[in-house]
DONU-225032 format. One record per residue (C-alpha): x, y, z. Coordinates in nm, 4 decimals. Layout:
BEGIN
{{X; Y; Z}};
...
***
This chain:
BEGIN
{{2.8278; 5.5511; 5.3130}};
{{2.7854; 5.3874; 5.6557}};
{{2.4848; 5.2072; 5.5334}};
{{2.6820; 5.0623; 5.2452}};
{{2.9372; 4.9123; 5.4750}};
{{2.6753; 4.7701; 5.7088}};
{{2.5207; 4.5875; 5.4088}};
{{2.8585; 4.4450; 5.3215}};
{{2.9070; 4.3222; 5.6824}};
{{2.5733; 4.1434; 5.6576}};
{{2.6107; 3.9983; 5.3124}};
{{2.9761; 3.9150; 5.2623}};
{{2.9133; 3.7455; 4.9384}};
{{2.8775; 4.0903; 4.7680}};
{{3.2468; 4.1803; 4.8480}};
{{3.3857; 3.9936; 4.5471}};
{{3.1295; 4.1219; 4.3145}};
{{3.1738; 4.4725; 4.4203}};
{{3.5570; 4.4303; 4.3968}};
{{3.5371; 4.3049; 4.0406}};
{{3.2960; 4.5789; 3.9416}};
{{3.5330; 4.8527; 4.0891}};
{{3.8323; 4.6918; 3.9142}};
{{3.6405; 4.6829; 3.5793}};
{{3.5215; 5.0384; 3.6172}};
{{3.8785; 5.1623; 3.7000}};
{{4.0291; 4.9760; 3.4078}};
{{3.7693; 5.1224; 3.1628}};
{{3.8277; 5.4743; 3.2907}};
{{4.2082; 5.4347; 3.2775}};
{{4.1983; 5.2913; 2.9190}};
{{3.9715; 5.5701; 2.8081}};
{{4.1890; 5.8415; 2.9474}};
{{4.4989; 5.6683; 2.7972}};
{{4.3445; 5.6554; 2.4477}};
{{4.2217; 6.0031; 2.4770}};
{{4.5627; 6.1435; 2.5648}};
{{4.7962; 5.9321; 2.3482}};
{{4.6139; 5.8146; 2.0271}};
{{4.5844; 6.0397; 1.7377}};
{{4.2670; 5.8879; 1.5976}};
{{4.0631; 6.0191; 1.9139}};
{{3.9404; 6.3601; 1.8376}};
{{3.7528; 6.5953; 2.0748}};
{{3.7361; 6.9087; 1.8668}};
{{3.6444; 6.8519; 1.4971}};
{{3.6154; 7.2224; 1.4183}};
{{3.9678; 7.3038; 1.4628}};
{{4.0971; 7.0117; 1.2539}};
{{3.8367; 6.9029; 1.0014}};
{{4.0861; 6.6524; 0.8375}};
{{4.2555; 6.4784; 1.1282}};
{{4.3734; 6.1874; 0.9135}};
{{4.6274; 6.4216; 0.7549}};
{{4.8158; 6.4473; 1.0866}};
{{4.8536; 6.0774; 1.1644}};
{{5.2062; 5.9583; 1.1614}};
{{5.2253; 5.6369; 0.9516}};
{{5.5299; 5.5147; 1.1311}};
{{5.3676; 5.5208; 1.4716}};
{{5.1531; 5.2075; 1.5497}};
{{4.7931; 5.3045; 1.5975}};
{{4.6745; 4.9863; 1.7677}};
{{4.7227; 4.8947; 2.1375}};
{{4.9294; 4.5907; 2.0274}};
{{5.0987; 4.5638; 1.6839}};
{{5.2909; 4.2735; 1.5381}};
{{5.5099; 4.3250; 1.2382}};
{{5.3648; 4.6551; 1.1088}};
{{5.4944; 4.7478; 0.7742}};
{{5.3737; 5.0674; 0.6122}};
{{5.4067; 5.1547; 0.2506}};
{{5.2428; 5.4546; 0.0901}};
{{4.9635; 5.3819; -0.1591}};
{{5.0512; 5.5398; -0.4851}};
{{4.6993; 5.6263; -0.5903}};
{{4.6288; 5.8047; -0.2594}};
{{4.9484; 6.0009; -0.2777}};
{{4.8603; 6.1089; -0.6221}};
{{4.5157; 6.2259; -0.5125}};
{{4.6680; 6.4072; -0.2217}};
{{4.9098; 6.5947; -0.4446}};
{{4.6369; 6.6879; -0.6869}};
{{4.4021; 6.8216; -0.4287}};
{{4.6493; 7.0395; -0.2524}};
***
């Protein structure tokens, strides 16, 4: 670690590059953890829930940013769902 800081002292032009890379890595990690914990379309264990799309709440937006989302059930899909259960 000491050698890393010595290189930064000698080559100061690397400081913005390393700062931007650290910021990008932190943002990617934070976004991944956020989507993993809050979004229903991210699945870690497929064996316990083989049909995860059945548990998705249609009134809750699934995108990060949603404008004027209006949900209406599709009649054909509802019919198929009732027939298969």
